[in-house]
N, C-alpha and C positions, 0 to 999 in steps of 0.2 A: 914785455909782451908786444909793444907797438912794433918794436924792431923785428920780431918773429913774423908778423902780420906783413910788413914792408918786404921782407925776404920772400914769403909766400906769393905776395902780388907779382913780384918779378919773375918767380917761377911759372906763375900762372900765366902772364903774358907770353912766355916762350913756349909753354905746352901748349896753349890754345892759339898759337898762331896759324897763319896759312898753310905750313906743311901737314900740321895735323888734320885741319879741315879738310885738306886736299885727300890725304890718305884714307880718310873717313868715307868720304865721298867715293873715292876711286874703289875702294873695298867693296862697298855696297854695290856699285854698278858692275864691277867685275865678277862678284859672286851670282848677282842676278843673270848676267849674260851666261855664265858658265852652267848655271842650273837651268838655262833655256827659260828663264822667267817662271819657274814652277810655282814659286809663292804666289804668284798672281793668277797664274792658270788653274792651279789647284786649291785656290781659297775656298770655294764652296765646300770642296771634299774636306778641307781642313776643319771648316766648322763642324762637320758631321761627326768627324773623328773626335774632335775636342769635346762636344757635347752629347756624345753616344753614351751607351751604357758602359762600353768596354773600357772606357777611359776613367771609370770610377772604381776600378778594382785594385786593392792593395794587398799586401802580405807582411810577414815579419821582417823581410828582406828589402822592401821598399815601400814608399808611399803611392798612392793611386796617381796615374798620369795627369789627370786633371787637377788633383790637390797640388802636384808639382806645379803646374801653371798658376794656380791661384797663389802659392807661396811666393813664386817669382812676381806675380802681379802685386802682392802685398808689398813688395819692396819697390816696384816702379810706379804704381799708382800712389803717388805721394803728393809732397808739396809741389813738386814739378808741374802737376797738372792744375794747381790753383795760383800759388805764388810764382812759379817759375814761368808760366805763360804770361802773366802779368807782367813780369820783370822783363821778358823778351820783347813785349810790346811796347812797354815804356821806353827801353833803351833803343830798340831797332825799329820801332814803329810796326803798324799793322802787317807789313810785309812779311815780318819774322814767322808768322803762322804759316805762310806758303813754305817756307823753308823748313818749317818743322815736319810739314806733310812730305816733302821730298825726301829727306833724310830718314823719314819713317818708312816709305813706300820701299826704298832701297834697303832700308835696315831690316826688313823682313827676311832678306835672303841671309843677311849677316847673323841674325838671330837663329836661323834655321841651321847654319853651317856651325855656329858655336855649340849648340845643343846637340847636333849630330855628333860631333866630335867627343863632347862629354860622356854621352852615353856609351860611345864604343870604347873609350879609353879609362872609363871608370873602374873602380876596385871595391873590394869588400874590406871591411874592419873586421875585428876579432868576432864581433857579435853577428857576422854574416849580413850586415847592412851595406847597401850601394852608397858610395860616395865618389866625388870626381869634380871636375871642373878645369878650367884653363891651364892651371898649374901642372895637371896631370897630362893633358893632351899635348902641352908644350914640351914638357919633359920626356914624355915616352914617344910621341909621334915625330916632333922635330928632332927629338934626340936619336932617332933612328938614322937620320940623315946626318946630323952634327952633334954628338953627345955634349960638347962643351955649350954651344949655342942653345940647345934645349934646356940645360940646366940653369944657364945665366937667364934667360928670358923668364923661366919658371919661377925663379927667385924673385926677380923684378916684380913680376905680375903679383906674386902672393904678399909680398911686404907691401906693394902699393894697395892691394886689395883689403889687406888688414887695417892699413891706415885709413883707407877710404870709408871703412865701415865707421869710423869715428867720425869722419866729415860728412858723408852723404848720409850714412845710416843713423848717425846720431845728432851731429851738429845741426844741419839744416832742418832735419824733421823736428827736433824737440824745440828749437829756437822759434820755429814758424807757429808751434802749438802755443807756446808760451806768449808770443806776440799777439796771436789771434784772441786768446782768453782773456789777455790782460786789457786789449783795447774793446772787447765786447762785453766781458764780465767783471772787468777790474781785478782779476785774480793776479797775484803777484808772480813774477817769473821764478822765483825761489819755491814758492809753493807748487807750482806746476812741475817744476824739476823733480821734486821730491815725490809727487805722485806718480808721474809718468814712470819714474825709475822703478817703483814698486810694482806697478801694474805690468810693466814689460819684463821685469826681472821673474815675475811668477810664471810667466809663459816661457822665456828664454831658457830656464832652468830645465824644462821638459824636453830640450832638443827639437830636432826636425819634425818628429811625429806631433808634438803638442803645437808647434808653430803651424804645420800645415793644417791642424784640425782648425785651430783659431783662425787663420787665413780664408779656409774655404768656407766659413760661415759668415765672417766680416766682410770679405772683399765683394761678393756679389751683392749683398745688402746695401752696403754702402755706395756701391757705384749705381745701383738702381735708384736708391733715394737722390743721389746728387744730379744725376741725368733727369729724373722727374722734375726736380726743382728748376734746372735749366730750362726745360721744354715750357714750363709755366712763364718763365720770364721771357721766352722768345715769342710766345703767343702774346703776351703784352706788347712786346714792341716790335710785332710782326712787320710793321711798315718800314722799319729801319734795317731789316735784314738783308735786302738788296744792296743798300749803301755800304753795309759791313763788309759784304764780299767784294765790293768795288774797292774799299779802302785797302783791302788785303792784296789784291791784285795789282793795283796801281803802286802800292808801297813795294811790293816785291820787285817791281821793274823800274822804280824810279819815276814814275808818272805823277806822283803826288807828293810834292815837298811839304805841303801843309800837314800831311798825316804824321810827319816826322821820321827821321832815321833814313840814313842814306843806304843804298842797295847793299854795299859791303858789309855794313853793321847788321843789317837786316839778315843777310846769310849768316853772319857769324854768330849772332843771337840765335837764330832759328836752329842751327845745327848744333850749338851748345846746349840749348834748353831742350831740344828734341833727343838727343843722346841722354841727357840728364833724366828726361822723363820715361823713356823705353827702354834705356840701357842697351841698346844694340850695337855691339863692338865693344862694349864695355867688359865683358866676360863674367859679369856677375850672376845673371839668370841661369847659365849652364849649371852652376853649383848646385842650384835647387832641382833642376831637372835631372840631374844625375842620380838624384835619389829615387827617381821614379821605378816603379815596376813595370818594366817593359822590355822586350827583346829584340825591338826594332827601332835603331837610332833615327831613322827617318821619320817613322811615326811621331815620336817625341818631338822631332824638329818641327813638324808641321804644328803640332799643338802649341809649341813654344811662339812660332811666328804670329799666331793669332793674338798673342798677348801685346805684341807691337801695334797691331791694328786697334785694338780696343783702347790701349793706354794713350795713344797719341792722337789717331785719325779721329778717334770717337770722342774721348774725354777732354782732351786739350782743345780739340775744336770748338766744343761747347762752351768751355770756359773763355776761349778768345772771342766768340761771338757774342757772348753776355758782356763783355767789357766793352765791346764796340757798338753794340745797340743801344745800351743804356745811356750813352751821351756823357758819361763821367771820364772817359779817357780824353785827354787834351795833351799835346806834346808839352813836356817841361812843365806840367803843373804841379810836380813834387808828389803826386800820389803814386806810389810803386807797391811792387809785391802783393801780398795778401790784402792789403788795405784796398788796393785798386778793385780787386775781385769782390771784396766785401760791400763796398760802397756801390758797386754795380748792381749787386743782388738787391740792396737796400732801396736803391732808386725804383725797383720794380713793386715791392710790396713790404710792409711792415714785418719785420722778423727776418728779412733777408740776410741781414748780417750774421744772425744767430745760426742760420742754416750753413752758412760759409764756414763760420767758426767751428761748428760741430763736424762739417764734412772734412774740413782741414785736420782737426784733431784726430779723426779716425783714419785718414789717409796716412797722416804721419805716422800714427801709432803702428799701424800694420807695416810700414815701412821699415821702422825701428826694428820689428821683430825679423823680417827677412833678411835684413843686412846683418843683423846679430850673427846669424849661422853663416853668411858669407864671410865675414871676418873671421869667425871660429875656425871654420875649414882652411883658410890661408894661413891662420896662426898653427894649426895643427901640422900642416905642410912643412912650414918653416922649422918648427921645433922636432917633427917626428915622434911627437909624444901624444897619445891620446888623453893623457890626464891635464894636458896642456889647456884643453877646452874649458875647463873648470875655471882656470886662472883668468883666461880670456873673458868668460861670461861675468866675472866679478868686475873686472876693468871696464868692460863695456857698460854695464848697468851704473858704475860710478860715474862714467862720463857723460851719462844723460843730465845729470844735475848741472855740470859746468856748462854744458852746451846751452842750457836754457838761458843763460846769462849773456850769451855772445851777442853782438850787433847783428843785422840781417846781412849787411855788406860782408862782414868778417865770416859769417856762416857760409853764404855763397862761395866766397873766394876760396877757402879751404876745400870745400866739396870739389869744385872745379878743378883744383890742382891735382887732387888725388885721383880724380876720374880720369883725367888726361894721362897720368903716369901709369894706370891700369891699360889703357887702351892701346898704347904702342906695343908692348910685347904680345898682345893679344892678337892685333891685326897681323902682325908678322907671322904668327903661328897659323893663323886662318889662311893667309895667302900662300904660305909654303905647303900646307896640307889640303889646300882646295881640290887639286887633281883627284886626289882620293875620293874626297866627298863627292865630286860630280860623277865619278864612275860607279861609287857604290849606291848613289842615290838611283841611278837609272835601273840597277841590278835589283833594288829593294822595291822598287815601286809597285810590282806585281803582288807583293807580300803585306801590302799595308791594308 
């Protein structure tokens, strides 16, 4: 097992090197410019569309557009918002948070483009239900220009997505739940693995409709509860807020060596954890949005880009500020991951650690549900067999128990590797198909 983790670390270092980071940044900037910064200009309108009555209509063929967003958010609002932010700050310093903002602001254009293409190239199954994702818009869209390239990239994405579901969707999430519950309540990792597997399995077996129903109820509630707790902490440490922002900006540009983390490390960790958190460019969320009941890909794309803002600009920022204002964070003090966030809350008031543990468990649980669907659809694409989903669901639920026993470092390393392997074929597809997205976005604007 140790040799496998060593191999994974080697792959991880290459996958998440400067070329990948540069490609992610370039794609976000390129798409933002090509869309004439529509995600920023139309942000207020996108909010109205997302939370208006029209986005809550569903049918037998698809789930409600807003439910598609909540399903995608269920997969993105997870340990990356609690443990991931803490890990980024611990390794890259407070400046990492600044680069999470940057990759997210440009990631809104990336997420819009992904979902636009997912809706445009989606298909119907034998029951008349919508399904799709990068493997379909790559194989069909890119395939129109180069059939071989389209097929190869689609297979690489689907294979990586299927495996990523076990790393990002199961490994990191269950591991973080187990770690939090053990440190706070003394519950063993084995017990947590069994309980989570049973609870997740009961929802996963119902497919996208049951997952979206659970997500639409849990996601808004857990986000509001977590942010409310964050606001209380920020009020308690209000005098430290200006200094927290100073640490972020000084760390981002290398003006504060005491805060820890060189600029290069801050950029790397900010981008890695930003992408892990909101999944813009990863190609995962389009799989959920492809199931939405909508006839306008641009409208669904606008709904999807709101998810990036909620996930990173809002939730991750609150987590980062809590860590910095509490005074718990110190470079190289050995406190990392969810523990850093937990101790930061506990400093503010009694029971703060309990709130974080419960929030982490809820965040991670919903992420497990969302990613189980992503992996299932990738598995179906590879096998070309609708029955294959039942096999995949069984394997996924079984993996939950194993994931609970991994170390924090092992779980994050595996997740990072598979995430990186998903990104490359997806970004290539987005760049090749982007001219069409720019053109159709302009044409469809009047119909939103």
